[in-house]
Backbone as CSV, one residue per row, in Angstrom:
resi,resn,N_x,N_y,N_z,CA_x,CA_y,CA_z,C_x,C_y,C_z
1,MET,225.750,339.576,174.978,226.201,341.305,174.346,227.168,340.859,173.456
2,LYS,226.915,341.028,172.485,227.523,340.942,171.263,228.240,342.697,170.888
3,PHE,229.724,342.545,170.327,230.270,343.821,170.079,230.596,343.542,168.829
4,TYR,230.386,344.560,167.920,230.557,344.992,166.459,231.405,345.538,165.690
5,ASP,231.798,346.372,166.777,233.113,347.440,166.555,234.690,347.126,166.949
6,TRP,235.439,347.382,166.109,236.469,346.496,166.414,237.614,346.819,167.621
7,LYS,237.332,348.494,167.780,238.116,348.785,169.262,237.363,347.930,169.910
8,MET,236.004,347.570,170.019,235.375,347.371,171.531,235.612,345.276,171.518
9,ASP,235.775,345.262,170.261,236.252,343.991,170.161,237.667,343.593,171.191
10,ALA,238.606,344.324,170.402,239.625,344.047,171.171,239.715,344.632,172.615
11,ILE,239.076,345.532,173.109,239.287,345.767,174.704,238.406,344.370,175.291
12,ARG,237.452,343.595,174.410,236.767,342.611,175.203,237.842,341.691,175.453
13,ASP,238.764,341.111,174.314,239.763,340.359,174.252,240.843,340.779,175.211
14,GLY,240.808,341.664,176.010,242.150,341.959,176.856,243.285,342.788,176.231
15,ARG,243.108,343.384,175.102,244.212,344.169,174.082,244.047,345.484,174.738
16,GLY,243.307,345.741,175.096,243.046,347.440,175.472,243.447,347.864,176.901
17,PHE,244.560,348.716,176.871,245.635,349.373,177.837,245.124,350.920,178.264
18,HIS,245.262,350.902,179.581,245.244,352.347,179.923,245.948,353.231,181.253
19,VAL,246.857,354.361,180.917,247.574,354.436,181.888,247.052,356.418,182.184
20,THR,247.089,356.774,183.435,246.535,357.944,184.167,248.001,358.568,184.481
21,VAL,248.339,359.647,184.141,249.594,360.564,184.327,249.028,361.839,185.290
22,GLY,249.823,362.233,186.396,248.994,362.879,187.097,248.220,362.571,187.744
23,ALA,248.088,362.655,189.556,247.216,362.343,190.445,246.200,363.425,191.089
24,LEU,244.820,362.899,190.824,243.598,363.364,191.415,244.124,365.067,191.219
25,THR,244.499,366.009,191.808,244.789,367.390,191.611,246.104,368.048,191.692
26,THR,247.140,366.656,191.775,248.575,367.054,191.566,248.518,366.521,190.256
27,PRO,249.500,367.897,189.348,249.699,367.631,188.101,251.194,367.381,187.904
28,ILE,251.294,366.948,186.383,253.247,366.828,186.165,253.305,368.375,185.743
29,VAL,254.581,368.644,185.857,254.928,369.943,185.318,255.969,369.987,184.039
30,GLY,255.666,370.510,183.334,255.378,370.176,181.785,257.028,370.855,181.438
31,GLY,257.324,370.343,180.178,258.906,371.024,179.899,260.155,370.295,180.842
32,GLY,259.866,369.073,181.096,260.897,368.092,182.082,261.124,368.667,183.057
33,ASP,262.228,369.087,183.503,262.612,369.455,184.699,262.930,370.990,184.105
34,GLY,261.681,371.505,183.966,261.878,373.444,183.372,260.837,373.552,182.844
35,THR,260.957,374.438,181.972,259.593,375.150,181.214,259.220,374.624,179.945
36,THR,260.199,374.735,179.308,259.790,374.610,177.556,259.858,373.370,177.378
37,VAL,259.097,372.807,176.245,259.363,371.400,175.812,260.543,371.148,175.733
38,THR,261.239,369.974,176.125,262.118,369.273,175.897,262.384,368.019,175.083
39,ILE,263.017,367.936,173.956,262.673,366.405,173.342,263.078,365.196,173.914
40,ASP,264.286,365.304,175.098,264.754,364.192,175.786,264.256,364.100,177.231
41,GLU,263.133,365.101,177.594,262.387,364.699,178.814,261.202,364.678,178.571
42,PRO,260.834,363.861,178.047,259.016,364.383,177.665,258.308,363.935,179.301
43,GLU,257.139,364.239,178.872,256.338,364.082,180.359,255.279,362.828,180.120
44,VAL,255.542,362.086,179.110,254.845,360.494,179.292,255.653,359.679,177.776
45,VAL,256.102,358.716,178.240,256.850,357.863,177.529,256.038,356.749,177.277
46,ILE,255.649,355.919,176.617,254.722,354.711,176.317,255.880,354.002,175.243
47,SER,256.482,352.886,175.937,257.890,352.410,175.439,257.215,350.827,174.645
48,VAL,257.341,350.971,173.547,256.519,349.463,173.020,258.229,348.493,172.603
49,PRO,258.239,347.031,172.760,259.447,346.623,172.501,259.450,345.858,171.245
50,ASP,260.150,345.252,170.644,260.382,344.425,169.352,259.470,343.562,169.746
51,GLY,258.740,343.200,169.049,257.638,342.403,168.428,256.585,342.605,169.103
52,THR,256.265,344.039,169.521,255.092,344.396,170.337,254.335,345.626,169.590
53,SER,253.030,345.389,168.862,252.291,346.545,168.058,251.228,347.567,168.604
54,ILE,251.141,348.882,168.869,250.535,349.026,169.616,249.507,350.167,168.898
55,LEU,248.067,350.563,169.125,247.346,351.548,168.328,247.218,352.385,169.258
56,PRO,247.427,353.774,169.298,246.641,354.782,170.266,245.453,355.440,169.871
57,ILE,244.157,354.675,170.589,243.559,355.052,170.562,242.673,356.597,170.899
58,ARG,243.191,356.974,172.118,242.451,358.096,172.879,244.016,358.639,173.666
59,VAL,244.356,359.852,173.496,245.134,360.414,174.199,244.730,361.831,174.779
60,ASN,244.453,361.679,176.027,243.574,363.095,176.550,244.340,363.631,177.263
61,VAL,244.946,364.933,176.731,245.780,366.088,177.689,245.178,367.268,178.398
62,GLN,245.203,367.849,179.905,244.526,368.614,180.055,245.389,369.566,180.872
63,CYS,245.744,371.017,180.602,246.901,371.654,181.275,246.260,372.836,181.664
64,GLU,246.851,373.425,182.829,246.463,374.102,183.856,246.529,375.506,182.887
65,LEU,245.994,376.636,183.765,246.586,377.910,182.636,247.364,378.636,183.584
66,PRO,248.482,378.457,182.494,249.805,379.293,183.242,249.706,381.263,183.278
67,ALA,250.494,381.849,183.703,250.069,383.193,183.648,250.859,383.469,182.379
68,ILE,250.465,384.982,181.838,251.195,385.313,181.079,252.111,386.592,181.489
69,ALA,253.263,386.172,181.324,254.471,387.616,181.717,254.598,388.499,180.258
70,THR,254.431,388.007,179.197,254.747,388.440,177.877,253.964,388.297,176.610
71,ALA,253.799,388.933,175.440,252.480,388.565,174.489,253.824,387.659,174.000
72,SER,254.860,387.734,173.945,255.803,386.272,173.265,255.202,384.841,173.871
73,ASP,254.713,384.871,174.825,254.698,383.394,175.925,253.997,382.479,174.875
74,VAL,254.135,381.391,174.873,253.998,380.460,174.401,253.337,378.726,175.009
75,SER,252.237,378.444,175.197,252.094,377.338,175.566,251.489,376.070,175.065
76,GLU,252.046,374.808,174.901,251.830,373.777,173.962,251.771,372.344,174.325
77,ILE,251.285,371.333,173.770,250.931,370.174,173.872,251.255,369.575,172.471
78,ILE,251.822,368.557,172.614,252.621,367.680,171.249,253.036,366.359,171.703
79,ILE,251.956,365.592,171.130,251.862,363.836,171.020,252.407,363.800,169.720
80,GLY,253.473,363.062,169.723,254.176,362.242,168.834,255.004,360.815,169.127
81,SER,255.789,360.131,168.105,256.327,359.098,168.180,257.991,358.827,167.490
82,ASP,258.700,358.186,168.358,259.882,357.991,167.895,259.611,356.414,167.036
83,LYS,259.458,356.358,165.934,259.043,354.962,165.164,260.290,354.056,165.120
84,ASP,261.506,353.979,165.565,262.358,353.253,165.540,263.617,352.517,166.944
85,ALA,262.930,353.269,167.883,263.671,352.737,168.918,262.599,353.058,170.129
86,ALA,262.975,352.011,171.146,262.166,351.932,172.693,262.895,352.877,173.368
87,TRP,262.248,353.347,174.613,262.930,353.947,175.561,264.482,353.536,175.980
88,ASP,265.193,353.929,176.442,266.698,353.358,176.535,267.008,352.742,178.349
89,GLU,265.655,353.502,178.593,265.854,353.357,180.403,266.777,354.106,180.947
90,THR,266.956,355.418,180.805,268.105,356.333,181.151,267.009,357.141,181.593
91,GLY,267.466,358.176,182.091,267.169,359.462,182.541,266.150,359.417,184.114
92,THR,265.672,360.176,184.635,264.690,360.020,186.284,263.497,360.385,185.571
93,SER,262.550,359.453,186.103,261.132,359.297,185.935,260.194,358.906,186.530
94,THR,259.455,358.825,186.747,258.233,358.207,187.245,257.881,357.030,186.451
95,GLU,257.356,355.764,187.259,257.088,354.532,186.815,255.455,354.911,186.732
96,GLU,254.671,354.750,185.488,253.440,354.530,185.765,252.837,353.085,185.698
97,THR,252.162,353.184,186.049,251.454,351.098,185.584,250.081,351.366,184.527
98,ALA,250.166,350.904,183.528,248.793,350.841,182.624,248.065,349.467,183.263
99,VAL,246.976,349.659,183.433,245.586,348.792,183.514,244.954,348.450,182.313
100,ASN,244.541,346.801,182.270,243.457,346.528,181.322,242.184,347.256,181.324
101,MET,241.565,347.641,179.912,240.325,348.690,180.013,239.307,347.662,180.013
102,ARG,239.931,346.207,180.255,238.330,345.136,180.555,238.992,344.886,182.044
103,THR,238.190,345.516,182.916,238.583,345.439,184.530,238.889,343.852,184.907
104,THR,238.249,342.972,184.578,238.305,341.649,185.360,239.458,340.813,184.158
105,HIS,240.076,341.262,183.046,241.169,340.646,182.263,241.926,340.637,183.014
106,THR,243.008,339.684,182.597,244.345,339.514,183.329,245.393,339.398,182.409
107,ALA,245.142,339.789,181.158,246.338,340.221,180.068,247.084,341.542,181.131
108,THR,248.598,341.664,180.845,248.864,342.634,181.225,250.096,343.357,180.025
109,SER,250.154,344.919,180.097,250.890,345.157,178.983,252.339,345.105,178.814
110,LEU,253.139,344.749,177.514,254.077,344.521,177.493,254.639,345.690,177.754
111,CYS,254.660,346.783,177.541,255.286,347.931,177.258,255.343,349.111,178.831
112,SER,256.537,349.752,178.459,256.650,350.387,179.595,256.261,351.786,179.668
113,CYS,255.822,352.224,180.854,255.306,353.380,180.849,255.798,354.534,181.672
114,GLU,256.554,355.560,181.649,256.844,356.210,182.239,256.306,357.764,182.203
115,SER,256.841,358.671,183.290,256.132,360.123,183.210,257.180,360.759,184.113
116,ALA,256.925,362.444,183.864,257.793,363.443,184.506,259.214,362.820,184.085
117,PHE,259.484,362.958,183.054,261.132,363.270,183.424,261.639,364.490,183.386
118,THR,262.558,364.132,184.801,263.175,365.551,185.262,265.098,365.349,184.902
119,VAL,265.688,364.218,184.223,266.821,364.050,184.002,266.926,363.319,182.413
120,ALA,267.371,363.972,181.883,267.400,363.371,180.382,267.637,362.519,180.084
121,ILE,266.938,361.674,179.208,266.829,360.568,178.444,268.268,360.610,177.965
122,THR,269.205,359.517,178.104,270.854,359.584,176.881,270.782,359.605,175.744
123,THR,269.795,358.618,175.131,269.396,358.510,173.706,268.239,359.362,173.625
124,ALA,268.361,360.310,173.062,267.113,361.398,172.733,265.891,360.944,171.858
125,PRO,264.796,360.710,172.123,264.178,360.640,171.085,264.368,361.322,169.736
126,ALA,263.511,360.782,168.611,263.655,361.166,167.404,261.963,361.359,167.529
127,LEU,261.623,362.763,167.005,259.891,363.109,166.936,260.007,362.438,165.486
128,ASP,259.857,361.586,164.996,259.780,360.825,163.740,258.322,361.654,163.316
129,TYR,257.017,361.169,163.942,256.009,361.567,163.927,254.989,362.569,164.809
130,GLU,254.833,363.712,164.003,254.290,364.854,165.524,252.881,364.593,164.815
131,ILE,251.657,363.213,166.110,250.757,363.282,165.962,249.528,364.173,165.867
132,ALA,249.656,365.025,166.621,248.910,365.883,167.173,249.180,367.177,168.114
133,ARG,249.044,368.594,167.873,249.393,369.282,168.639,248.229,370.584,168.948
134,ALA,248.609,371.207,170.617,247.626,372.209,170.476,248.951,373.743,170.896
135,GLN,248.283,374.437,171.051,249.179,375.628,171.297,248.326,376.955,171.477
136,SER,248.620,377.682,172.645,248.219,379.061,173.011,249.174,380.100,173.493
137,VAL,248.950,381.171,172.476,250.209,382.327,172.232,249.701,383.431,173.377
138,GLY,250.458,383.889,173.699,250.260,385.177,174.699,249.594,386.154,174.104
139,SER,250.148,386.281,172.782,249.466,387.710,172.035,248.562,387.566,171.791
140,LYS,247.299,386.793,172.231,246.175,386.565,171.510,245.360,387.101,172.951
141,HIS,246.248,387.383,174.020,245.571,387.661,175.088,245.947,388.770,175.536
142,SER,245.226,389.931,176.453,246.164,390.827,177.056,247.322,389.990,178.134
143,THR,248.077,391.614,178.059,249.233,390.723,178.981,249.691,391.538,179.905
144,PRO,248.751,392.021,180.513,249.140,392.807,182.058,249.576,391.653,182.809
145,ALA,250.357,391.982,183.943,250.289,391.127,185.443,249.139,390.484,185.859
146,ASN,249.361,389.013,186.163,248.121,387.905,186.047,247.531,387.791,185.530
147,ALA,247.585,388.449,184.002,246.583,387.601,182.562,247.122,385.818,182.499
148,ASN,246.211,385.161,182.168,246.169,383.918,181.735,246.223,383.446,180.465
149,PHE,246.537,382.455,179.592,246.378,382.001,178.377,244.564,381.327,178.563
150,GLU,244.292,381.268,177.521,242.930,380.651,177.228,243.350,378.696,177.591
151,GLU,242.294,378.253,177.649,242.167,376.900,178.077,242.973,376.162,177.121
152,LEU,243.876,374.990,177.470,244.571,374.621,176.647,244.837,372.977,177.243
153,LYS,244.105,372.246,176.150,243.460,370.940,176.226,243.419,370.177,174.775
154,LEU,244.368,369.006,174.916,244.242,367.964,173.707,243.308,366.944,173.908
155,LEU,242.515,366.686,173.109,241.813,365.139,172.628,242.350,364.342,171.214
156,TYR,243.086,363.470,171.396,243.329,362.650,170.567,242.745,361.622,170.250
157,GLU,241.519,361.576,169.267,241.079,359.606,169.536,241.097,359.899,167.760
158,PRO,241.782,359.164,167.186,242.074,359.044,165.785,240.942,358.115,165.222
159,LEU,240.277,358.251,163.407,239.513,357.334,163.180,240.003,356.150,162.735
160,ALA,241.157,356.710,162.361,242.460,355.382,161.648,243.989,355.634,162.573
161,PRO,243.589,354.980,163.696,245.506,355.244,164.595,246.613,354.412,163.560
162,LEU,247.791,355.145,164.003,248.896,354.650,164.109,249.174,353.372,164.487
163,ILE,249.661,352.539,163.252,250.062,351.118,163.758,251.381,351.196,164.683
164,LEU,251.692,351.446,165.711,253.045,351.729,165.914,253.748,350.172,166.319
165,ASP,254.943,349.882,165.700,255.595,348.507,165.536,256.676,348.850,166.501
166,GLY,256.769,348.020,167.639,258.184,348.059,168.289,259.236,347.723,167.664
167,PRO,260.561,347.823,168.013,260.693,348.797,169.113,260.356,350.212,168.418
168,CYS,259.442,351.157,169.552,259.405,352.694,169.379,258.911,353.362,170.737
169,MET,258.141,354.498,170.576,257.775,354.883,171.704,256.641,355.657,171.339
170,LEU,255.542,356.013,171.968,254.597,357.083,171.949,255.339,357.836,172.932
171,LEU,255.205,359.389,172.458,255.566,360.484,173.252,254.535,361.538,173.564
172,VAL,254.610,362.227,174.491,253.796,363.376,175.165,254.448,364.280,175.863
173,TYR,254.236,365.670,175.334,254.632,366.737,175.548,253.939,367.840,176.382
174,TRP,254.143,368.424,177.221,253.399,369.943,177.360,254.637,370.662,178.409
175,GLY,254.573,372.340,177.695,254.919,372.908,178.458,255.423,374.365,177.754
176,GLY,256.040,375.144,177.601,256.097,376.453,177.332,257.196,377.287,177.791
177,THR,257.143,378.474,177.249,257.760,379.972,177.966,257.178,380.123,179.185
178,ALA,255.976,379.980,179.446,255.390,380.303,180.396,254.873,378.764,181.132
179,ALA,255.121,378.949,182.224,255.544,377.327,183.303,253.987,376.664,182.954
180,THR,253.817,375.376,182.550,252.548,374.890,182.542,253.065,373.377,182.940
181,SER,251.328,373.036,183.495,251.454,371.915,184.497,250.336,371.286,183.781
182,GLY,250.527,369.415,183.505,248.958,369.228,183.514,248.823,367.703,183.662
183,PHE,248.127,366.930,183.176,247.472,365.905,183.356,247.021,365.125,181.932
184,ALA,247.237,363.850,182.009,246.647,362.689,180.763,246.363,361.184,180.590
185,GLN,245.613,361.409,179.713,245.253,359.803,180.051,245.449,359.206,178.828
186,ILE,245.650,357.790,178.371,246.292,357.639,177.481,245.685,355.801,177.273
187,GLU,244.973,355.511,176.164,244.614,354.293,175.870,245.244,354.080,174.610
188,TRP,245.364,352.778,174.740,246.631,351.626,173.458,245.611,350.354,173.336
189,LEU,245.516,349.689,171.749,245.546,348.678,171.895,246.596,348.013,171.484
190,GLU,247.075,346.624,171.941,248.005,345.933,172.198,247.820,344.850,171.515
191,TYR,248.606,344.280,170.478,248.908,343.070,169.670,250.472,342.686,169.340
192,PRO,250.717,341.275,169.127,251.860,341.105,168.861,252.255,341.469,167.153
193,SER,253.579,341.924,166.817,253.807,342.948,165.363,252.666,342.222,164.169
194,THR,253.005,340.141,164.844,253.039,339.201,163.729,251.305,339.497,163.482
195,TYR,250.558,340.139,164.464,248.960,340.437,164.045,248.667,341.014,162.682
196,PHE,249.501,341.850,162.555,249.502,342.717,161.213,250.534,342.296,159.799
197,THR,250.847,340.866,159.849,251.703,340.453,158.919,250.824,339.923,158.106
């Protein structure tokens, strides 16, 4: 069987990687170690080292429906990138394992994958690119006790993905003024940066 799609060609060659955040029915609590989105406590970091480039081809985030306390409550998902720095390996987080999208391929990712930061990264990421976002606002709904936000999810599948040249980070956040928990599945293609020169 021959592939003619460039993404499938890359996956066939062992350049595609996948990471899952949240396990089965256990989500990641959003907003770092709190509620609102905190720039230095992301829910997901894909840290790209110098000399490596990634193309994010799919980021899928699903949040549980938080309860609304007031009409001003907001719950949101943000996908972004720090284009100039990799993760400095500080803070408290959960190490995630990237798997090859070709299940029999032995290539492993050069990226570090972390989730659920509960202690801040010392050098806070700069959100140079806000790649995609979704938001739900309490005022769009009734606000008595036990009211809930509408479904909050975000699927990013670009036709022309960014080329993120390391050192850099792909960052995913979710949270809000109402506590928000969620899951994410992230896929990217990985190349030596010299491939694009």
